[in-house]
Each structure stands twice: as structure tokens, then as C-alpha cells.
Residue, then its C-alpha position, 0 to 999 in steps of 0.5 A: m850594920d846588920i849582917a845577913v846570913e845566907s845559910l840555913e845553919i847557925p849564923a856565923l860571922t866569917k873572916a871575909q865578912l870581917a874584912e868587908l866591914l873593915f873596908e866599909k867602916i875604916g876605909l882600908n882597901k880590900r887587900e889590906s882588910k883581908e891581910m889585917i884579919d888574916a894577921f890577927f887570927d894568925l897571931v892568935a893561933d900562933s900564941l895559943v899553939s906556943g902556950v900563951d893565953v890570949k886575952l881580949s879586953g871586953f871580949g874574953n880569954f882563949q886558953i890552952r888546957t891539957k886534957a888528961p888521958r882517959p878511958g873511952r868507948n867506941p859507941r858503935t862496937g862498945e869496945a873500950i879504947p884509950i883516949e890520949s891526952r890532948r891540948v884543947v882551946t877553951f874560951h871564957a867570955s868576959h862579963k862585959l860580953k855576957e852582959q851584952i848578950q843577955h841585954e841585946g838578945h839575938a839581934f846582931s849588929l856591928t854599928 
């Protein structure tokens, strides 16, 4: 199934589109599809917030990384300002996903 993007911005697959695909492909009703997508992303987010890495076989890994404090600069005024340490999420694609991206080009299909 090809996904049409109705935006001039970078194409993106939304949670609503994922729920619609579950409805069409698997036969879940629309409410169940939406709840399943929401539950999946809530679980991923909760795991990351609590410091647990998320590994999706054949897709990639989401990890929490703590960035150290560092000096910064206000680009408008040039004033030096400290940037506090913070936690960020990083994503590393699996080799399988990287290969698919290289071989498939820009075509996007969920068939």
C-alpha cells in the first residue's frame, strides 16, 4: 500500500496513518487500532523516560544519552551562556533497515 502525503513538507508517516493501516491490513476496528498504536508509543516513551533502551529487531535501537554541560553562545547577541546537562534520545538504525533504505531508494510502501 502506498501512502500519499498531502503536505509540501518532508513526508511523514503519522500515528493516524499507522492506525488506519492496522484497520485495513489486520482487520482490527478503528478504535482498537488507535489504542494499539497509542499503547505501543506510550510503552516506548515510558521505557526511555525510565532509562531503559528500546531495541526493535530489524529496525533499530532507541537509547537515552546524557549530554554534559557545555558553554554556549547566544547567536543573536554573542553573549556566552551555559548549556546545562540534559538527556536526549538517540536512534541507531539496524543494518537490515540501512540495507533496505539503500536498496529501495525513496519509494515508500507498506505492502
